[in-house]
C-alpha positions in Angstrom: 160.1 90.3 107.8 158.7 89.5 111.2 155.2 88.2 111.7 154.0 91.4 113.3 155.5 93.4 110.4 153.9 91.2 107.8 150.6 91.5 109.6 150.9 95.3 109.7 151.6 95.3 105.9 148.6 93.1 105.2 146.4 95.3 107.5 147.6 98.4 105.7 146.8 97.0 102.2 143.4 95.9 103.4 144.1 92.2 102.8 143.0 91.3 106.4 141.1 93.3 109.0 138.9 93.3 112.0 135.4 94.8 112.0 135.9 97.5 114.7 133.0 99.6 113.3 130.6 96.7 113.0 131.1 95.8 116.7 131.0 99.4 118.0 128.0 98.8 120.3 130.2 96.3 122.2 132.9 98.9 122.7 130.4 101.5 123.7 128.9 99.2 126.3 132.3 98.3 127.7 133.3 102.0 127.9 130.0 102.9 129.6 130.5 100.1 132.2 134.1 101.2 132.9 133.0 104.8 133.2 130.2 104.0 135.6 132.6 102.0 137.7 135.0 104.9 137.8 132.2 107.4 138.7 130.9 105.1 141.5 134.4 104.8 142.9 134.8 108.6 142.7 131.5 109.2 144.5 131.9 106.6 147.2 135.6 106.8 148.0 136.5 110.2 146.7 140.0 111.4 145.8 142.9 111.3 148.3 144.0 114.9 147.9 147.6 115.6 148.8 148.6 118.4 151.2 149.5 120.5 148.2 145.7 120.9 147.7 144.3 120.4 151.2 147.1 122.0 153.3 149.1 120.4 156.1 152.6 119.5 157.1 155.3 117.2 155.7 157.8 115.6 158.1 160.9 113.9 156.6 163.0 111.7 158.9 166.4 110.1 158.4 166.9 106.3 158.2 164.8 104.4 160.7 163.8 100.8 161.4 160.2 101.7 162.1 157.8 100.4 159.5 155.5 102.7 157.4 152.3 101.2 158.9 153.6 101.7 162.5 154.8 105.3 161.7 151.3 106.1 160.3 149.6 104.9 163.5 152.0 107.0 165.6 151.6 110.1 163.4 147.8 110.0 163.5 148.0 109.5 167.3 150.5 112.4 167.7 148.4 114.8 165.5 145.2 114.1 167.4 143.4 112.0 164.7 144.5 113.9 161.6 144.9 111.7 158.5 148.5 110.7 157.8 150.2 109.3 154.7 153.5 107.6 155.2 155.9 106.7 152.4 159.2 104.8 152.8 162.0 106.6 151.1 164.8 104.9 149.2 167.5 105.7 151.8 165.4 104.1 154.6 163.8 107.4 155.8 160.2 108.2 156.1 158.0 111.0 154.5 155.0 111.6 156.7 152.2 113.8 155.4 149.6 115.0 157.9 146.8 117.1 156.4 145.0 119.9 158.3 148.0 121.0 160.5 148.9 124.6 161.0 152.1 126.2 162.3 151.2 126.0 165.9 150.2 122.3 165.8 153.2 121.2 163.7 155.8 121.7 166.5 154.3 119.4 169.1 153.7 116.8 166.4 157.3 117.1 165.3 158.5 116.5 168.9 156.1 113.6 169.4 157.2 111.9 166.2 160.9 112.3 167.1 160.2 110.7 170.5 158.2 107.8 169.0 160.7 107.1 166.2 163.6 107.5 168.7 165.5 110.1 166.6 166.6 113.7 167.5 164.0 116.4 167.0 166.5 118.5 164.9 166.8 115.6 162.4 163.0 115.7 161.6 162.6 118.2 158.7 159.2 120.0 158.8 157.6 121.7 155.8 154.3 123.5 156.0 151.8 123.9 153.1 148.9 126.3 153.3 145.5 125.4 151.8 145.4 128.7 149.8 148.5 127.6 147.8 146.8 124.2 147.0 143.6 126.0 146.0 145.6 128.2 143.6 147.3 125.2 142.1 143.9 123.5 141.6 142.4 126.6 139.9 145.4 126.8 137.5 145.1 123.1 136.7 141.4 123.5 135.8 142.2 126.6 133.8 144.9 124.8 131.9 142.7 121.8 131.2 139.9 124.1 129.9 142.2 125.9 127.6 143.6 122.7 126.3 140.2 121.3 125.5 139.1 124.5 123.7 142.3 124.5 121.6 141.9 120.8 120.7 138.3 121.3 119.5 139.2 124.3 117.4 142.2 122.6 115.8 140.4 119.5 114.9 137.4 121.4 113.6 139.7 123.4 111.3 142.1 120.6 110.3 139.4 118.0 109.9 135.7 118.6 110.6 133.4 119.3 113.6 132.4 115.6 113.8 136.0 114.5 114.4 136.4 117.3 116.9 133.4 116.2 118.9 134.5 112.6 118.8 138.0 113.5 120.0 136.6 115.6 122.8 134.4 112.7 124.0 137.4 110.4 123.9 139.5 112.8 126.0 136.7 113.1 128.6 136.5 109.3 128.5 140.2 109.0 129.3 140.1 111.6 132.0 137.1 110.0 133.8 138.7 106.5 133.7 142.1 107.8 135.1 140.5 109.8 137.9 138.2 106.9 138.8 141.2 104.6 139.0 142.9 107.1 141.4 139.8 107.0 143.6 139.6 103.2 143.6 143.3 102.6 144.3 143.5 105.4 146.8 146.7 107.0 145.4 147.4 110.5 146.5 146.6 113.4 144.1 149.5 115.8 143.8 150.6 118.4 141.3 152.5 115.6 139.6 149.2 113.9 139.0 147.9 117.0 137.2 151.0 117.0 135.0 150.4 113.3 134.2 146.8 114.0 133.3 147.8 116.8 130.9 150.5 114.5 129.4 148.1 111.6 128.7 145.6 114.0 127.0 148.3 115.0 124.6 149.2 111.4 123.9 145.6 110.4 123.4 145.1 113.3 121.0 148.1 112.3 119.0 146.9 108.7 118.6 143.5 109.9 117.6 144.8 112.4 115.0 146.8 109.6 113.3 143.7 107.6 112.7 141.7 110.7 111.7 144.3 111.7 109.2 144.2 108.2 107.6 140.4 108.4 107.5 140.4 111.9 105.9 142.8 110.8 103.2 140.8 107.5 102.5 137.4 109.2 102.4 138.4 111.9 99.9 135.9 111.9 97.0 134.1 109.0 98.7 130.6 109.8 97.3 131.9 109.5 93.7 132.4 105.7 93.9 130.0 102.8 94.6 132.4 100.2 96.1 132.8 101.1 99.8 130.6 102.7 102.4 132.0 105.3 104.9 131.9 102.7 107.7 134.1 100.4 105.7 136.5 103.1 104.9 136.7 104.1 108.6 137.2 100.4 109.6 140.0 100.1 107.0 141.7 103.3 108.4 141.7 101.8 111.9 143.2 98.5 110.7 145.9 100.3 108.6 147.1 102.2 111.7 146.5 99.4 114.2 150.0 98.0 114.4 151.5 101.5 114.7 149.1 102.3 117.6 150.0 99.1 119.4 153.8 99.6 118.9 153.6 103.2 120.1 151.5 102.3 123.1 153.8 99.4 124.2 156.9 101.5 123.8 155.4 104.3 125.9 154.0 102.0 128.6 157.3 100.1 129.2 159.2 103.0 130.9 156.1 104.2 132.7 155.6 100.6 134.0 159.2 100.8 135.2 158.4 104.0 137.2 155.2 102.6 138.7 156.2 99.0 139.5 159.9 99.2 139.9 160.5 102.7 141.2 157.3 103.0 143.3 157.0 99.4 144.3 160.4 97.7 144.7 162.6 100.8 145.3 160.2 102.5 147.6 160.2 105.8 145.7 156.5 106.4 146.5 156.6 110.0 145.2 156.8 108.5 141.7 153.4 106.8 142.0 151.4 110.1 141.7 152.6 110.7 138.1 153.3 107.2 137.0 149.9 105.8 137.7 148.2 108.7 135.8 150.5 108.0 132.8 150.1 104.3 132.9 146.3 104.3 133.0 146.0 107.3 130.7 148.2 105.9 128.0 146.3 102.6 127.9 142.9 104.4 128.0 144.0 106.8 125.3 145.1 104.0 122.9 141.8 102.2 123.6 139.6 105.3 123.0 141.4 106.2 119.7 140.6 102.9 118.2 137.3 101.8 119.9 135.6 105.1 120.7 136.7 108.1 118.6 136.6 106.6 115.1 133.4 104.6 115.6 131.7 107.8 116.9 132.8 109.7 113.7 131.3 106.9 111.6 128.0 107.1 113.5 127.9 110.9 113.0 128.8 110.7 109.3 126.3 108.0 108.6 123.5 110.4 109.5 124.4 112.7 106.5 122.1 112.3 103.4 125.0 111.9 101.0 126.5 109.1 103.1 123.1 107.4 103.4 122.6 107.6 99.6 126.1 106.1 99.1 125.3 103.2 101.4 122.2 102.5 99.4 124.1 102.6 96.1 126.8 100.2 97.4 124.1 97.8 98.7 122.2 97.9 95.4 125.4 97.3 93.4 126.4 94.4 95.6 122.9 92.9 95.3 123.0 93.2 91.6 126.5 91.6 91.4 125.3 88.7 93.6 122.2 88.1 91.5 124.3 88.1 88.3 126.8 85.7 89.8 124.0 83.4 90.9 122.5 83.5 87.4 125.8 82.5 85.9 126.2 79.6 88.3 122.7 78.4 87.4 123.6 78.6 83.6 126.8 76.6 84.1 124.9 73.9 86.2 122.2 73.5 83.5 124.6 73.2 80.5 125.6 69.5 80.8 121.9 68.5 81.1 121.0 70.3 77.9 123.8 68.4 76.0 122.5 65.0 77.1 118.9 65.7 76.2 119.7 67.1 72.7 121.0 65.4 69.4 123.8 62.9 69.4 127.2 64.2 69.0 128.8 63.4 65.7 131.9 61.3 66.1 134.8 60.4 63.8 133.1 57.1 62.8 129.7 58.7 62.2 130.2 61.0 59.2 127.2 62.4 57.3 126.0 60.5 54.4 126.4 63.4 52.0 130.1 63.0 52.0 129.9 59.6 50.2 127.4 60.6 47.5 128.6 59.9 44.0 131.1 57.3 45.0 130.6 53.7 44.1 132.4 50.5 45.1 135.8 50.0 43.6 135.7 47.9 40.3 139.1 46.4 40.6 140.1 47.5 37.1 143.3 49.3 36.5 143.3 52.4 34.5 
C-alpha cells in the first residue's frame, strides 16, 4: 500500500487527524481576507465583459505576421478609441473584438483593419453582436443561478438539515465571490463560457460538500446517547476520514483544467479557452477549500448552539475530568507503595523463620533408637 493510501486508511479509522474544527477561526479569517481582496478588485477594476454581453463586432483575420499588441493598437485607432481585445489564434490568425460598434461603424473599421494588416478586405470576417442579446444571456444566467441555489438549499434541508443547507449556501457564495474576484483582478474576458464554468464549479463544490456532510450525518447518529465524543470532534473526524478522497478528486479534476488553461490558452494560443478554464480552475480549488475549511466548521458552530449538544459537551468534559483525576490518584498510590514497605516491618526471609516452628524440638541426643 502506498504512503498516501496508508495515510488515508489511518485518517478514516481515526488513528491520526488534523484539528480542522479547532482552528476554524484561522480559516474564517483567511476566507474573509480573500473575499475582501476579491471584492476590492471587483469594485476597482470591474469585470471585462465580452461583446456577448456589451455588444460590438468581432473581426477574424487569416494568418498574419502582425503581433497581437500591435493589432490591438491599430484596432482601437481604427474604431475611434473603442476598447479592443485581440487574441492570437492557433493558425496564426487574429480574433479582434471591439465593443460598442454598430452595423454602420463596423464596415469602415473592417476596411481600415484590412489596410493596416495588409490583407484583403474580403478575408476579414465580421460578426456583429447586439447588446440586447447579451442582456438576455445575462438575465438567463442570473435566473439559472437563482434556481440552482434554491434547489440546493431545499435538497440539503430535506436530505440533511437546515444548518447544513445554510453552511453549503455560504460556501457556494464564497466560491462564486472568489472566482469572480479573480476574473476582475486578472482581467480575463467574461463570456457565456464563463457562466457555464461558474455553474459547473458550483455543482462540483456541492458534491464535495455533500460527501463530508454524509459522513458527518452517519457519524453523529445517536450522538447524544454517548459521553465519549463531542459534536465538534465527530465533525473533525468526518473531515479527516474524507480528506484524502477530496484531495484525490480535486487533483484529478484540476489536471485537465490546468491543461486547458496553461497549455491550450498559453502555449497554443487558444485564447477562447481561457474564459471557461480559468473559472473551472479557480472554482474547483475554491470548492475543495470551502468544503473542508468553511462548510463543515460552520455546521459545527451552528450545532454547538443547541442545548442538547451543549449538554453533551459538558458531560464529555466532566467524564474526562473524572477519568483524569482517577488516573492521577492511581499514579500517586503506585508512587507511595515502595515507601510504605520500607517504613514497615522487616520482610521475613528464608533464614528468619518464626520461633514457633522450633517449639518442642530439643537438640539431638546422639543415641540410636
